[in-house]
N, C-alpha and C positions, 0 to 999 in steps of 0.2 A: 674119839676120845672126847671127854667132857671135862672142862675146867671151870671151877668157880674161883675167880681171882679177886682178892681183896687187898686194897691199898692200906697199909698199916704203918703205925708209928712203932709198933712192937708186935712180935709173935713168937710163940714158943710151943714146943711139944714135949710131953713127958710120957715115958713108957715104964710102968712098974716103979714109979718114983724116981726114975732117972731122966734127966733132961737130955734129949737126943738132938734137939735143934732149937736155936734161939737167934732171932734177928731183931734189928732195929731198922726202921725206915726202909721199907721195901714192899714186897708182895707175899701174901700167903696164898698158895695155890692148892686147892683140893682137886685131885686128879682122878678121874674115873676112866677105866679102859674097857672097851666093849669087845665082843667076840670077833668083830670084823676089822678092828684097828690094826695098823701096820706101823713100821718105823717111819714111813712117809708121813703118817698122821702126827706122830710125835715130833718130827722135824718141823712140820708146819706150825704146830702149836707152840713149840719152844720159840721159834723165830717171831711169831705173832705176839706172844706175851712179853718178850724182852723189848720189843719195839713199840708196844702200845703207848700212846702219848696220854697218860693218865695222871701224871704228876704236874703240879702247878709251876708256872714260870714266875718271873718278877711281877707280872701283871695279874696274877692269880687265875690264869687261863691254863686248862689242862693241855699243855703243849710239850711236855718232856716225858721221855721214856725211862724205864728202869735203868737202862744203859746210860742215859744222859745224867741221871742223878746218882749214879754209882751205888744203887741200892742192892739189897740182897733179896733172896727168894727162899721162902720156907715151903718145901714140897711135901704134901701129905697125900698118900694113896687113899682113895675112898671109893670102893666098889659100889657103895649105896647110891652114888650119882646115877647108876643105871637101874635103880629100883622102879619098877612099873607099878603104879598104884591105881590104874584104871579100873581094875576089877577087885572086888572084895576089900578086905581091910588089911591084909598082909601083903607087903610088897613082893613082887616077883622079880628075881634077879637073873633071869635067864639070859638077858642081853649082856650081863657083866662077863668079862673074860675070866677064864679059869686062872688060878693063881700063877702057874708057870708062865703063861703068856702075859698076864698083867704085870708080873714082876719084871720080866724082860723089857717091856715097853716103858714101864715106870723108870727103870734105871737108865734106859736109853734117853728118855725125855730129860732126866736130870743131867746126864752127861752133855746133851746138846745145849742146855742152858749154860753149863760151865764153859763149853767151847765158844759160846757167844760172849764170854768175859764176865759172867755173873757168878758171884759166890752163892752156893746152894747149901742150905741146911735141910735135913730130912727127918721125917718120922721113921718108924720101923714098919716095913711092909708086913701086913698080915697080923699085926699086933693090935691090942686094944690101946688106943692113944688118948691122951688128954691134951687138947689143943686150946691154947688161949691166945687172944689177940686184941689189939686196940685198933679198930677200923678207923682209918683216917678219912674223914669226909662226911658221911661214909661213902666210899666208892667200892662198889661190888659189881663185877661183870661176869657173865657166863659165856663161854665159847664152846661150841660143839663142832668138831671137825666135819660132821655130816652136813653142816650148813655153809661150809666154805665155798666160795665161787671162783 
């Protein structure tokens, strides 16, 4: 799984003119699922994201986690994170999971975040979404479960 994590002061997602998710002070996570990902990858990623110390403490040091600041998470499925652009001009998405597998793991990831005590807002899987956010910092990180040690 790949996640682009952005610390935000606000984030929202709209589908066909309807707001499906809206947060203040938290994280926007763009989540991609590959063909080889499992629930174990989703569990690892959820725990890692919730406990990342990327929010500032009283001394303006990144020392606090999403859990510490009682922030929210806006979760957006994004298969294009597995776009391979090494050859040609059109991305190849062969590494991206098929919709049934991706949906199952996306939902599992969101449920794991909730189990860790974080409120989760979501986009709509497989739909065209308009995502807006105000990146705080800016702070943006990328985590790939293939790189975990």
